[in-house]
N, C-alpha and C positions, 0 to 999 in steps of 0.2 A: 649163879645157878642156871643151867641150860634150860631153855624153853623148848618143850617137846610138842606143843600144839599151838594153834592160833584160832582166833575168833573173827568172824565176819560181823562187824557192826553195821546193821542196815541203815542206810540213809533215810529210809521211810520213817522210822520212829526212834532211831538212835539206840535200839536195843541189840543185844547179841542175837543174831538170827541163825547162825551156823557155827559149829566148831569142827575142826579137823586136826588130826595128829600130823605133825611133820614126819616125813619119811626119815627113818634112822639111817646112819651111814651104811649099815648092812643091807638095808632095803634099797638104797640108792645103788649099791654095788650089784644087787640082783637085777635091777632094771637095766643097768648098763650091760650086764652079762647077757641078759635075754636079747637085748637089741643087737649085740655083737653076734650072738648065735643065729639070729634070724636074718641077718644082713645078706648073706650070700644067696640064700634061697629066694628071698624077695627080689633081689636084683636079677636073678636068672629067669624069673617068671616072665612070660611074654607080656609085652606092653598091654595088649588087649585084655588079658586076664587081670592085670593090676587095675586097669581103668574100670572094668566091670565091677570089681570089688569096691572101688571108690564110689561108683554110682550107687551101689547098695548102701554104703555109708551115708550118702546124702539122703537117700530114700528114708532110711530109718531115723535120721536126725530130723528131717522135715515133718515126719509123722508125729513128732512130739512138740509141735510149734507152740501150743497153748501152755504147756509146762515150761518151755524155755522162756516165754514172755513173762510169766509169773516170776520165775526165778531171777530174770534180769532185773525186774523192778525191785525185788527185795535186796539183791546183792549190790546194785550200783545206782538205783534210782530212776532207771529209764521208765517213762510213763507207759502204762500197760497198753495203751492204744498204739504205741510204736514198737512194741516188742516183736510182733510178728514180722515187722519190716526188716529187722536185723536178721531174722531167720531166712526171710526171702532173699536178702542180699547175700547171705551165706550160700544159699542154693544157686543163685545166679552166678556168683563168682566160681563156685566149685564146678558147676556144669560147663561153664565156659572153658575153664582150664582143662577139664577132661576132654572136651570136644576138640580143642586145638592141639592137644598133646601129640597125637601121631605125626602131625606136620612139624611141630616145633622140635620134636626129638628125633626127627629123621636124619639120616646121614647127609652131610654136605659133600657134594661130589664136584670137584673142579673139572675143567675142560679135559677131554680125553687126551691121553698121552700114550703114543704107541709103545707097547711092550710093558705097560705098567697098569696096575689097578690102584687108584688113589681115592681116599675118602677121609672125612673127619666124622668121628662118631662121638656123640655126647654120652658120657658115662656119669652115673651118680657118684656123689662124694662118699657116701657111706652112711654115717649116723649124723643126722641133723638135729640140733638142739634148738627148740623154738621157745622164745620167751615173749609172752603176750600180755598186754595191759588190760585194765578194767574198763576203759571208756567205751570201746566197741569190742567186747571180748571175743565174740564169734567172728566178726569180720576181719579183725587183725590176725586171728589164728588161721583162718581158712586161707588167707593170702600165702601162707608159707606151708601149712600142713599138706594141703591137697597137691600142689605142684611138686613138693619134695617127695611125697609118696609115689606120685605118678611117674616121676623120673627114676624110681628104683631105690630111693633112700629109705632107711628106717628113721623114725621120728620119735623123739621124746619131747613132750609139751609141758612146760612149766608156766602156769598162769599166775596172774596177780593174786595175792592172798585176799583180795577183795572179791574175786570172782572164781573161787576154786571149782565150783560146780560146773563151770563151762568146760574146763579140761576133762572132768569126769564124764560129762554128757557126750562129748565128742568121742572119747575112747569107748564108751558104751555102744555108740552107734557103729563104731568100727568092729567091735566084737559081734554085734548082732548081724552085721553084713558078712561075717566070715573071714575078715582079715586076720591072718595068723597071729598068734601070740608072739609078742616081742617086736612086731613091726611098728606098732603105734601104741605108745604108753604115755603116762603122765607122772609127774612128780610134784609133791607139795614140799618145798624146801625153802630155807632162808637164803639170804644173800651170800653168806659165806659158803654154803653148800653149792649154790649156783656157780660161784667162782671155781670151786673144786671140780665140778662137772665140766666146765669149759676147759679147764687145764688137763682133763683126762685124755690120754692118747687115743681112746676109742671114739672121741667126738671129732668129727671132720669139718663141721660147718655150723655156724650159729646164725639164727635169724632173730633179731631183737627189735621190738617196737616199744618205745618209751621215751624217757627224758634224755636230754643231752648228757647229763651227769651219769645216767644209767648206761648210755652208750660208751662213755669213757671208761666206766668200770668193766664193761664187757671186753673192750679192747685191752685193758690192762690185764684182765684174767687170761687172755689169749696171747699175751706178748711172747714173742719168740717161737710160737708154734706154727706161724705162717698158714693158718687155716682160713677158709673162706668165711665171709661175714656179710650179712645184709643188716643194715641199720636204718630204721625209720625213726627219726628223732623229733625234736620239737618244731614248732612253727609259730610264725607271727603273721598270718596271712592277711593280705590286703585286698581291698576292692577299690577300683577307681571308676567313678561315675562321670562320664563325659557329658558335654552339653547336649549331644544328640540322643542321649539315652531316653528310653521310655521310663519316666521317673516313677510312676506308680508301680510298674513291674519291678524296677530296680530296687526301690525301697522295700517292697514286700519281701523280695528274695534275699537281699543283703541282710535284712533284719533276721530272716530265718537262718541265714548262715551264722549270725551272731548268737542266736538263742537256742537253736536246736541242740538237743542233748545237754541242755543247760550250759552251752558254750564249751563243753568238754570234748571238743573234736580237734584232732591234730591239724585239720585243714579248715577249722572254723574261722570266720572273719573276726579279726581283732583290731584291724586298722581300716578306716574308711577315708578315702580322699575324694573330694567332690569339687568339680570345677566351679569357679566363682559365679559363673552365669546361671547356674541352677542350684546353688548352695542352699539358699533359704527355702526354696520349694522342696528340695530333697529332705531337709531337716524336718519340715512339717509332715511330709509323707512318712518318714521313718519313725517319728514319734507316734503317729497314729497307728502304724503297723505294729509297733512294740506293745502298745496298749491292747492289742488284740490277742496277745498271748496270755494264757491262764496258768499261773503258778499254783501248784497244789500237790496233794498226795498222789504219787504216781499210780496207786491202785485205783484211782478214780478215772473212769473212762473219759471224762471231760477235760482232764488235765493235759495241757500241751507242754508244760515245762515242770519237771520235778526238781527235787533237791540236788545240790551238788553232792559229790560222793562222800565227803567227810566234812565235819565242822571245821577242821584245821584248813582244809582247802578253801572253804568259804572265807575264813579269816584272811588268808593270803590274797584272795580276790578283792575283798573289802579294802585291804591295805593299798592296793594299786589305785583304787578309786579315791580313797582319802588323800593319798599323796598328790594325785592329779588335781583334785579340788583345791588343796592347799597351795598348789602351784599356779592356780588361776583358771583351771578348767571349769566349765559350767555343766552341771548335771541337767539332763533334759527330761528325765523321767521321775515322777513322783512315786517314791517307794510305798506310800500309803495306798496307792492303787493296787497293790499286791498284798492283800491281808494275810495270805498264807505264810508270810514270813514268821507269823506267830507260832507256826508248827514246830519250829526248832531252829537253831543257828545254822543248820545246813540248808535251810530254805532261803535262798538268796534272791532278792528282787533284781530284775535286769536293770541295766543302766547304759545309756548312751551319753557321751559327753562331747561338747564342742569346746572351742577355744583351747585346744590342746596344743602341745609343742612336741616336736620330734624327739627332744631329749628326755621326755618324761618316761618313767618305767612303764606306764600304761601303753606307750607307743613303741617301746623297745624290747621289753621282756615278755616272755610268754605268760599270759594271764590265765588262760584255760578256764574261763567262766563266761557267764552271759553278759559281757561288758565289751564295749568298743568305743574308741575315740574317733571323732570325725574332724577332719582338717580340711580347710579350704585351700585350693591350689589355683594358680593362674593359667597353667598350660599343661599339655601332655608331658613336656620335658620335666616340669617340676614334679608331676606325679610319679614319673618313672624314677627320678632321682630319689624321692622319698621312699618309694617301695623298695628299691635296691639298697637303701641305707639301712641294712638290717643284717644281723648275724645269721638269720634264717633265710631259707629259700625253698619252701615247699610248694605253695601255689600262689597265684595272683589272679584276680578276676577283673575283666574290663567290661563295662556296661555301656554299650554304644550300638548305634544302628549301622555302623560301618565295619563290616567283617574284614575287609582288606586292610583297613587302617589298624584294626585290632591285631591282626596277624603281624603287621609290621612293628607295632609296639611290643608285641610278645617277644620278638627277636631280641629286644633290648632288656627283657626282664630276666633276672638271675634266679629263676625258680624251676622246679621240676615239671609243673603243669601250668599252662596258661588257659584260663577259661574266658569265654565270651558269653555274657548274659546268663551265666549260671555260676555256682560256687559250691564248695563243701560237698563234693561228689567224686566217687571213684568209678571209672568205667573199666570193666575187666578186660576190654580189648586194648586198653592203653597202658603203658608202663607207669607204675606208681613209684616216683622217685623224687629226690630232693637235691638241692645244692647247699653248700656251706654247712652250717650246723644242723640242717634238717636231715642229714644222713648221707648214706652212700648205698649203691646197689639199686636194684629194682625188683618190684613184685608185680604180679598180674601180667597179662599179655604174653606173647611169645618170649619176651625177655625175662619174664618172671619164671618160666620153666627153665630157661637157660641158666638162671641164677643158681639152680640147685644141681648143676652138672658141671663137669670139666671136659674140655675137648681132648680127644685122643686122635692123633693122625695115623693112618695106615698107608704105608708107602711100599707096595708089593711089586717087585719085578717079576714078570711072567716069563717062564722059560719053556 
């Protein structure tokens, strides 16, 4: 029997918080037809007009910050105290992309050649299908939606079935701003329907953020169509603490990289490598920092870490920890110090483990929870080798007082972003990209606008 609706089980209390109908095939067809009908007009509008309308979208969206923060907590467990931060990040990224769009989308003009007019113009693909996940539902969506619309594309947004209101709220803001009907729409559909939309000839580009398995499914659905694709996939991001690091600062910030958003961040820290000279001191500081985090109901303003999104996700995270302990790893945190675990199976105590090995799933497979292994290294070379020995390559952070050395080490790292003395952060002025199984393509920065256009060359002989 076909399922025609879905439920959002809130991680706050494990109850059904929201239900939505899935769009029927006829409704999906209507959305695609509206997008196709709106495409030519939106593309022809002057860039300044498109950007003004997008600025209005941001204004209307930000005006509902308190509502968004509440809904984020109920849908995916983000502590209420941090909900406004995601809206602020949405605004920061959107306004940055709007501000740089005129320069990023301007014609590229080569050196003058007598008798000719030559330039390269960036043109929109057409219809961009955006698939966004639940863990940072607004931040992942804005990375694609705003630059795609700015470049002259029309957009259909499909959000995770854990965070469907996020798609609805973004489209509502677009309507309030006066963005024409059909230019930006959303769909609530299942995986099979997603594959059919990707295979539809009216879709010209796909932007997906999610798991490696999900990225492979997207590629499979688009096989043979030769359409553009941005894929931001998994991560197993590492931190390397050198002997010259400020240990108190490094421990506090690396632990935040492990625990923020209950560890459910694509660029969260999951592996920590510490030089032998400072290993014991770092362990002591990291344990103290972790005990400073409060696990609890995300609706409580004092809570720093809420539940993970689903009980089954918590079970998978616990399995990594259990396997590591059975393999000889030592847990460093006492779960009894986090009594909120009694609130439900999705309330997961954080954990740091040492005496780990590189072959453990905890150090190789994406855990996506408030857990990290800590491994002692004898040299920079050993740290680099271990960091690179991974199927993932999203980010890596170096904690050191020597910026020049960190830059030199960064040249050897097989990742999309190298951090020094920070982690788990996206700067809209820099390209967000990954290597290996962490994906392909780029979002944010000038390159993020280019990602939603194709170049067309004009070679005009003047007579």
